[in-house]
N, C-alpha and C positions, 0 to 999 in steps of 0.2 A: 504494499499499500504506500502510495506516495506521501511525503511528510506533509504537504499542504492539505491533502484530503484528511489525514488524521487530525491535523489542527482544526480543520473546519468541523469535523465530526465531533471532536471534543468540545468545541465552543458551542455547538448546537446542543449537546447533551447537558452542558452546564447551564445554558440558557433555560432549557426545559425544566431542570431541577430547581432553579431559583424561582420560576414562575409558579411552581406548584403550591407554594405557601406564601404567595406574594401579598395576599390581602386577608381581610376578616370575612368570616361568613355571617349570615344574617343574624344568627343567634348571638354572636359576639357583639355585633352592632346594637342589638336590643339590650344586652346586659350593660354595655357601655353608656347607652342613652339613659337607662334606669339609674345607674350610678351617678351620672352627671346631674340628673333632675333631682335625686335625693340630696346630693351635695349642695345644689342651688337652694333647695328648700331649707336646709339646715342653715346655710349662710344667710338667707333672708330673715329667718327667725332670729339669728343672733344679731344681725344689723338693725332690725326693727324693734329690738327690745328696748326698754326705757333707759337703762343704764348706758348701753352702747350708743344709743341715739343722742343722749345728752352729751356724752364724751365727744362724739363726732361733731356735734354742733359747736361745742367748745373749741375744738381744733380749728374748724373752719372760721369761727369768730376770731380767734387769735391770729390766724393767718391773714384775714382781711383787715385787721386793726393794726398792722405792723407799720410803724412810722417810717417814712422813706428818708 
């Protein structure tokens, strides 16, 4: 077998092997989306709580009242 043919065949086989597991399947997307939504909901609850809201307002207030 000619060297260039072997190189091409090897490249083709490596390309096929790398494409086999290239992406996520639908179930992995679903689990990822559910995890992202759960994280967003937890973050929303924390940010909208009274203590955190007051702290964020204080930070923004101090940032806007900085003398130039």
